[in-house]
Residue frames as a rotation matrix with the C-alpha (Angstrom) as fourth column:
MET 1
0.381 -0.778 0.500 -39.37
0.289 -0.414 -0.863 37.77
0.878 0.473 0.067 -26.73
SER 2
0.129 -0.427 -0.895 -36.86
0.992 0.061 0.114 38.40
0.006 -0.902 0.432 -23.96
PRO 3
0.808 0.226 -0.544 -36.28
0.329 -0.939 0.099 41.96
-0.489 -0.259 -0.833 -22.70
THR 4
-0.044 -0.900 -0.433 -32.93
-0.228 -0.413 0.882 42.02
-0.973 0.138 -0.187 -24.52
ALA 5
-0.337 -0.046 0.940 -34.20
0.751 0.590 0.298 40.67
-0.568 0.806 -0.164 -27.84
PHE 6
0.377 0.397 -0.837 -34.27
-0.129 -0.872 -0.472 43.98
-0.917 0.285 -0.277 -29.67
THR 7
0.105 -0.336 0.936 -33.92
0.939 0.345 0.018 44.21
-0.329 0.876 0.352 -33.41
SER 8
-0.850 -0.526 -0.021 -32.70
0.479 -0.789 0.385 47.11
-0.219 0.318 0.923 -35.47
GLY 9
-0.789 0.518 0.330 -35.28
-0.156 -0.689 0.708 49.89
0.594 0.507 0.625 -35.63
VAL 10
-0.025 0.839 -0.543 -37.58
0.581 0.454 0.676 48.37
0.814 -0.299 -0.499 -33.01
ALA 11
0.944 0.320 -0.082 -36.54
0.239 -0.488 0.839 50.07
0.229 -0.812 -0.537 -29.77
SER 12
0.123 -0.920 0.372 -33.63
-0.236 -0.391 -0.890 52.01
0.964 0.021 -0.266 -28.39
LEU 13
0.369 -0.104 -0.924 -31.91
0.805 0.533 0.261 50.94
0.465 -0.840 0.280 -25.20
ARG 14
-0.493 -0.633 0.597 -30.58
0.289 -0.766 -0.574 54.47
0.820 -0.110 0.561 -24.64
LEU 15
-0.469 0.149 0.871 -31.05
-0.708 -0.652 -0.270 55.67
0.528 -0.743 0.411 -21.04
ARG 16
0.683 0.652 -0.329 -32.27
-0.336 0.680 0.651 52.24
0.649 -0.334 0.684 -19.90
ARG 17
0.074 -0.612 0.787 -30.78
-0.966 0.151 0.208 50.72
-0.247 -0.776 -0.580 -16.74
VAL 18
0.671 0.072 -0.738 -29.18
-0.442 0.838 -0.321 47.40
0.595 0.542 0.593 -17.64
ARG 19
0.573 -0.565 0.594 -27.12
-0.352 0.485 0.800 44.61
-0.740 -0.668 0.079 -16.14
TYR 20
0.728 -0.401 -0.555 -24.01
-0.558 0.123 -0.821 43.67
0.398 0.908 -0.134 -18.13
PRO 21
0.877 -0.401 -0.266 -21.28
0.463 0.854 0.237 41.02
0.132 -0.331 0.934 -17.80
THR 22
0.572 -0.796 0.200 -17.82
-0.796 -0.597 -0.100 41.72
0.198 -0.102 -0.975 -16.40
ASP 23
-0.129 -0.709 -0.694 -14.79
-0.247 0.700 -0.670 39.67
0.960 0.085 -0.265 -15.48
ALA 24
-0.674 -0.061 0.736 -15.93
-0.732 -0.074 -0.677 39.91
0.095 -0.995 0.005 -11.86
VAL 25
-0.941 0.320 0.108 -18.06
0.268 0.904 -0.334 37.25
-0.205 -0.285 -0.936 -10.21
ALA 26
-0.034 0.988 -0.153 -21.26
0.669 -0.092 -0.738 39.31
-0.743 -0.127 -0.657 -10.31
PRO 27
-0.105 0.057 0.993 -22.55
0.911 -0.395 0.119 41.36
0.399 0.917 -0.010 -13.25
CYS 28
-0.842 -0.192 -0.504 -22.57
0.383 -0.870 -0.310 45.16
-0.379 -0.454 0.807 -12.99
GLU 29
0.285 0.934 0.214 -25.41
0.922 -0.205 -0.329 47.61
-0.264 0.291 -0.920 -13.54
GLY 30
-0.721 -0.472 -0.507 -25.40
0.319 -0.876 0.362 50.89
-0.615 0.100 0.782 -15.37
VAL 31
0.387 0.828 -0.406 -27.20
0.023 -0.449 -0.893 53.15
-0.922 0.336 -0.193 -17.83
VAL 32
0.076 -0.299 0.951 -26.95
0.953 0.304 0.019 52.83
-0.295 0.905 0.308 -21.60
THR 33
-0.009 -0.166 -0.986 -25.42
0.048 -0.985 0.165 56.04
-0.999 -0.045 0.017 -22.97
GLN 34
-0.349 -0.083 -0.933 -25.16
-0.897 -0.258 0.359 54.95
-0.271 0.962 0.016 -26.62
HIS 35
0.024 0.386 0.922 -27.06
0.052 0.921 -0.387 52.35
-0.998 0.058 0.002 -28.60
ASP 36
-0.543 -0.227 -0.808 -26.14
-0.795 -0.168 0.582 51.49
-0.268 0.959 -0.089 -32.18
ALA 37
0.267 0.782 0.564 -29.14
-0.473 0.616 -0.630 49.43
-0.839 -0.099 0.535 -33.25
ASP 38
0.718 -0.018 -0.696 -27.74
-0.681 0.193 -0.707 48.80
0.147 0.981 0.126 -36.74
ASN 39
-0.151 -0.877 -0.457 -24.60
-0.524 0.463 -0.715 47.16
0.838 0.131 -0.529 -35.34
GLU 40
0.694 0.577 -0.430 -26.35
0.068 0.542 0.837 45.92
0.717 -0.610 0.337 -32.18
MET 41
-0.332 -0.854 -0.401 -23.75
0.699 0.063 -0.712 47.50
0.633 -0.517 0.576 -29.86
VAL 42
0.810 0.570 0.139 -24.21
0.301 -0.607 0.735 49.46
0.504 -0.554 -0.663 -26.63
THR 43
-0.497 -0.846 0.192 -22.10
0.176 -0.315 -0.933 51.64
0.850 -0.430 0.306 -24.37
VAL 44
0.586 0.693 -0.420 -23.01
0.496 0.103 0.862 51.47
0.641 -0.714 -0.284 -20.68
LEU 45
-0.201 -0.563 0.801 -22.01
-0.448 -0.674 -0.587 53.92
0.871 -0.477 -0.117 -17.94
ASN 46
-0.137 0.074 -0.988 -21.44
0.759 0.648 -0.057 52.19
0.636 -0.758 -0.145 -14.61
THR 47
0.439 0.435 0.786 -23.16
-0.053 -0.861 0.506 54.56
0.897 -0.264 -0.355 -12.17
ASN 48
0.928 -0.153 -0.341 -21.12
0.369 0.235 0.899 53.26
-0.058 -0.960 0.274 -9.21
ASP 49
0.216 -0.952 -0.217 -17.59
0.583 -0.052 0.811 53.91
-0.783 -0.302 0.543 -10.46
GLY 50
0.460 0.047 -0.887 -18.01
-0.412 -0.873 -0.260 55.99
-0.787 0.485 -0.382 -13.64
SER 51
-0.670 -0.717 0.191 -16.42
-0.186 0.412 0.892 53.41
-0.718 0.562 -0.410 -15.92
PHE 52
0.175 0.686 -0.707 -17.79
-0.940 -0.097 -0.327 52.53
-0.293 0.722 0.627 -19.36
TRP 53
-0.399 -0.191 0.897 -18.46
0.065 0.970 0.235 49.13
-0.915 0.152 -0.375 -20.88
HIS 54
-0.049 0.332 -0.942 -18.89
-0.951 -0.304 -0.058 48.65
-0.306 0.893 0.331 -24.64
GLY 55
-0.864 -0.249 0.438 -20.26
-0.153 0.958 0.242 45.44
-0.480 0.142 -0.866 -26.08
PRO 56
-0.816 0.568 -0.108 -23.03
0.068 0.279 0.958 43.63
0.574 0.774 -0.266 -27.94
GLN 57
-0.381 0.758 0.529 -26.59
-0.871 -0.487 0.070 44.42
0.310 -0.434 0.846 -26.89
ARG 58
0.334 0.533 -0.777 -27.37
-0.279 0.844 0.458 40.69
0.900 0.064 0.431 -26.66
LEU 59
-0.386 -0.581 -0.716 -25.25
0.527 0.498 -0.688 40.55
0.757 -0.644 0.114 -23.49
VAL 60
-0.930 0.069 0.360 -27.21
-0.303 -0.699 -0.648 43.17
0.207 -0.712 0.671 -21.55
GLU 61
-0.407 0.835 -0.370 -30.35
0.835 0.504 0.219 42.58
0.369 -0.220 -0.903 -19.52
VAL 62
-0.369 0.366 0.854 -32.80
-0.174 -0.930 0.323 45.46
0.913 -0.030 0.407 -19.03
VAL 63
-0.636 0.130 -0.760 -33.57
0.736 0.398 -0.548 45.95
0.231 -0.908 -0.349 -15.33
ALA 64
-0.053 0.673 -0.738 -35.50
0.586 -0.577 -0.569 49.26
-0.808 -0.463 -0.364 -15.48
């Protein structure tokens, strides 16, 4: 199982450092502030610029 292959009720990604896709060339990193395991969605706080990204958990990669 890959580090992003979480299923509902198995594990929360909340407060995990993750890499997520952006429109930029390189992906960004941030901390998961919300994780809706039932809908498989996450909200990530970019710790560099304070912006938020919201998207499917399958697109994030746990880095720490």
